[in-house]
Backbone as a chain_set.jsonl record, in Angstrom:
{"seq": "MEAIHERRNDILKSKMNQLFENQKNIHVLYSYNEMENYLNQVLSYIQDGIAAGDYVILVENDRIYPIIHKELSTP", "coords": {"N": [[55.338, -31.061, 17.96], [57.566, -29.417, 17.881], [57.138, -28.008, 15.502], [54.955, -26.414, 16.188], [56.103, -24.782, 18.108], [58.014, -23.437, 16.539], [56.293, -22.087, 14.78], [54.962, -20.411, 16.567], [57.104, -18.808, 17.364], [57.663, -17.583, 14.9], [55.338, -16.063, 14.531], [55.486, -14.357, 16.76], [57.883, -13.035, 16.132], [57.134, -11.733, 13.768], [55.134, -10.009, 14.734], [56.663, -8.472, 16.493], [58.435, -7.265, 14.673], [56.612, -5.724, 13.212], [55.751, -3.994, 15.214], [58.146, -2.618, 15.711], [58.454, -1.334, 13.262], [56.323, 0.428, 13.305], [56.793, 1.969, 15.576], [59.488, 3.791, 16.054], [61.137, 4.433, 18.201], [61.561, 2.525, 20.788], [61.399, 0.505, 23.723], [62.202, -2.726, 24.859], [61.234, -5.343, 26.919], [62.074, -8.541, 27.527], [60.866, -11.39, 28.777], [61.568, -14.685, 30.009], [61.512, -18.29, 30.267], [63.206, -20.421, 29.797], [66.651, -20.801, 29.195], [67.638, -21.492, 26.651], [65.564, -20.752, 24.89], [65.582, -17.995, 25.329], [68.191, -17.308, 24.433], [67.949, -17.989, 21.719], [66.086, -16.05, 20.895], [67.507, -13.683, 21.434], [69.732, -13.963, 19.728], [68.435, -13.978, 17.259], [67.316, -11.411, 17.303], [69.66, -9.804, 17.269], [70.896, -10.642, 14.845], [68.885, -10.071, 12.948], [68.67, -7.316, 13.267], [71.219, -6.439, 12.437], [71.157, -7.354, 9.786], [69.21, -5.661, 8.81], [70.548, -3.337, 8.775], [70.614, -1.815, 11.024], [71.543, -0.274, 14.182], [72.446, -2.224, 16.964], [71.662, -2.69, 20.258], [72.362, -4.308, 23.182], [71.746, -5.092, 26.444], [73.139, -6.96, 28.847], [74.143, -9.512, 31.213], [77.452, -10.428, 32.503], [77.739, -13.191, 32.466], [76.25, -14.156, 30.357], [77.046, -12.859, 27.984], [79.497, -14.075, 26.853], [78.449, -16.495, 25.868], [76.591, -15.646, 23.955], [78.312, -14.28, 22.217], [79.935, -16.419, 21.352], [78.042, -17.989, 19.961], [77.323, -16.205, 17.923], [79.71, -16.04, 16.592], [80.077, -18.495, 15.498], [80.077, -20.17, 12.448]], "CA": [[55.475, -30.028, 18.962], [58.595, -28.494, 17.393], [56.521, -27.149, 14.485], [54.119, -25.441, 16.9], [57.031, -23.835, 18.736], [58.566, -22.615, 15.465], [55.214, -21.221, 14.298], [54.769, -19.387, 17.596], [58.231, -17.882, 17.257], [57.478, -16.81, 13.669], [54.272, -15.087, 14.793], [56.052, -13.376, 17.683], [58.868, -12.259, 15.383], [56.388, -10.877, 12.848], [54.484, -8.957, 15.52], [57.719, -7.584, 16.982], [58.897, -6.471, 13.532], [55.568, -4.739, 12.928], [55.825, -3.008, 16.292], [59.336, -1.789, 15.489], [58.21, -0.489, 12.096], [55.366, 1.463, 13.679], [57.364, 2.782, 16.65], [60.939, 3.782, 15.861], [61.8, 4.54, 19.498], [60.831, 1.612, 21.656], [62.179, -0.323, 24.635], [61.601, -4.05, 24.936], [61.601, -6.234, 28.018], [61.766, -9.897, 27.109], [60.963, -12.35, 29.878], [61.718, -16.034, 29.49], [61.556, -19.369, 31.25], [64.311, -21.322, 29.5], [67.795, -20.093, 28.638], [67.75, -21.772, 25.216], [64.594, -19.89, 24.202], [66.083, -16.634, 25.432], [69.333, -17.153, 23.529], [67.443, -17.982, 20.339], [65.468, -14.75, 20.644], [68.567, -12.677, 21.42], [70.497, -14.133, 18.489], [67.572, -13.531, 16.171], [67.237, -9.948, 17.43], [70.925, -9.239, 16.829], [71.103, -10.941, 13.425], [67.894, -9.328, 12.162], [69.04, -5.905, 13.323], [72.38, -6.247, 11.573], [70.704, -7.543, 8.403], [68.419, -4.486, 8.435], [71.425, -2.172, 8.78], [70.342, -1.039, 12.235], [72.398, -0.438, 15.347], [71.872, -3.168, 17.917], [72.132, -2.503, 21.629], [71.904, -5.373, 24.065], [72.251, -4.991, 27.815], [73.091, -8.312, 29.384], [75.155, -9.685, 32.25], [78.732, -11.003, 32.083], [77.641, -14.645, 32.275], [75.563, -14.468, 29.102], [77.763, -12.305, 26.832], [80.367, -15.034, 26.151], [77.621, -17.476, 25.16], [76.055, -14.961, 22.777], [79.445, -14.033, 21.317], [80.317, -17.704, 20.763], [77.011, -18.37, 18.99], [77.401, -15.307, 16.771], [80.983, -16.284, 15.907], [80.021, -19.82, 14.87], [79.487, -20.044, 11.087]], "C": [[56.486, -28.975, 18.519], [58.015, -27.518, 16.381], [55.647, -26.071, 15.133], [55.0, -24.364, 17.524], [57.626, -22.893, 17.685], [57.522, -21.638, 14.935], [54.957, -20.087, 15.283], [55.882, -18.343, 17.542], [58.118, -17.01, 16.014], [56.423, -15.72, 13.859], [54.789, -13.976, 15.7], [57.027, -12.46, 16.957], [58.17, -11.282, 14.434], [55.729, -9.716, 13.589], [55.505, -7.968, 16.065], [58.225, -6.692, 15.856], [57.89, -5.387, 13.173], [55.58, -3.63, 13.983], [57.003, -2.068, 16.077], [59.165, -0.874, 14.285], [57.301, 0.684, 12.459], [55.942, 2.441, 14.702], [58.877, 2.735, 16.55], [61.71, 3.841, 17.18], [61.034, 3.69, 20.505], [61.811, 0.83, 22.53], [61.444, -1.65, 24.773], [62.134, -4.778, 26.168], [61.156, -7.624, 27.593], [61.947, -10.819, 28.301], [60.987, -13.762, 29.291], [61.757, -17.039, 30.629], [62.751, -20.284, 31.044], [65.42, -20.56, 28.794], [67.902, -20.296, 27.127], [66.784, -20.891, 24.408], [65.067, -18.441, 24.2], [67.225, -16.403, 24.446], [68.894, -17.139, 22.069], [66.83, -16.632, 19.985], [66.521, -13.648, 20.557], [69.357, -12.76, 20.114], [69.7, -13.663, 17.284], [67.48, -12.004, 16.142], [68.506, -9.288, 16.874], [71.104, -9.429, 15.324], [70.133, -10.178, 12.54], [68.217, -7.842, 12.134], [70.206, -5.588, 12.414], [71.977, -6.358, 10.102], [69.915, -6.335, 7.904], [69.273, -3.221, 8.391], [71.225, -1.277, 9.984], [71.471, -1.211, 13.245], [71.687, -1.397, 16.287], [72.507, -2.92, 19.285], [71.513, -3.599, 22.493], [72.557, -5.17, 25.422], [72.051, -6.352, 28.454], [74.181, -8.446, 30.438], [76.381, -10.435, 31.712], [78.702, -12.515, 31.884], [77.119, -14.996, 30.891], [76.334, -13.977, 27.872], [78.675, -13.311, 26.13], [79.583, -16.08, 25.356], [77.087, -16.868, 23.871], [77.166, -14.737, 21.756], [79.859, -15.322, 20.608], [79.322, -18.121, 19.68], [77.067, -17.5, 17.738], [78.675, -15.543, 15.961], [81.015, -17.623, 15.179], [79.359, -19.698, 13.504], [78.287, -20.914, 10.866]], "O": [[56.289, -27.782, 18.752], [58.355, -26.335, 16.392], [55.614, -24.935, 14.66], [54.676, -23.178, 17.471], [57.728, -21.688, 17.918], [57.84, -20.479, 14.67], [54.758, -18.941, 14.882], [55.629, -17.144, 17.659], [58.441, -15.824, 16.061], [56.599, -14.591, 13.401], [54.557, -12.796, 15.441], [57.0, -11.244, 17.148], [58.582, -10.128, 14.319], [55.762, -8.576, 13.125], [55.251, -6.764, 16.097], [58.424, -5.494, 16.057], [58.273, -4.258, 12.866], [55.432, -2.453, 13.651], [56.871, -0.856, 16.243], [59.675, 0.246, 14.285], [57.492, 1.799, 11.973], [55.603, 3.625, 14.683], [59.489, 1.734, 16.925], [62.832, 3.341, 17.256], [59.986, 4.096, 21.007], [62.928, 0.535, 22.106], [60.214, -1.689, 24.801], [63.34, -4.813, 26.412], [59.974, -7.844, 27.328], [63.065, -11.004, 28.781], [60.478, -13.992, 28.194], [61.998, -16.694, 31.786], [63.261, -20.863, 32.003], [65.156, -19.763, 27.894], [68.226, -19.356, 26.402], [67.155, -20.351, 23.366], [64.962, -17.747, 23.189], [67.225, -15.417, 23.71], [69.415, -16.359, 21.272], [67.039, -16.128, 18.881], [66.432, -12.773, 19.695], [69.616, -11.741, 19.474], [70.244, -13.018, 16.388], [67.557, -11.389, 15.079], [68.428, -8.331, 16.104], [71.428, -8.479, 14.611], [70.524, -9.685, 11.482], [68.059, -7.185, 11.106], [70.191, -4.584, 11.701], [72.404, -5.555, 9.273], [69.945, -6.019, 6.715], [68.786, -2.154, 8.016], [71.62, -0.111, 9.971], [72.249, -2.162, 13.175], [70.46, -1.38, 16.389], [73.728, -2.941, 19.435], [70.296, -3.781, 22.519], [73.781, -5.088, 25.526], [70.925, -6.832, 28.582], [75.051, -7.581, 30.544], [76.351, -10.997, 30.617], [79.565, -13.06, 31.196], [77.501, -16.017, 30.318], [76.28, -14.617, 26.822], [78.634, -13.397, 24.903], [80.02, -16.5, 24.284], [77.127, -17.502, 22.816], [76.977, -14.98, 20.564], [80.105, -15.317, 19.402], [79.725, -18.557, 18.602], [76.883, -17.993, 16.626], [78.703, -15.267, 14.762], [81.884, -17.855, 14.339], [78.239, -19.2, 13.388], [77.707, -20.901, 9.78]]}, "num_chains": 1, "name": "protein.A"}
């Protein structure tokens, strides 16, 4: 089951990257059911953006920012 979930995430990530390449100015709304899935997507978004040399803007609430910051600060 884990492999299916990882494959789905890889496909989603690939499609999102293709969308961003085709459309330089785009807004994304990401809906989710589980916090862990959301955090994984947010962390991937931030890390991929930084790796690409892009600016990353994330609008989130005060409850989630510390969690994201902690995860990004962990080596």
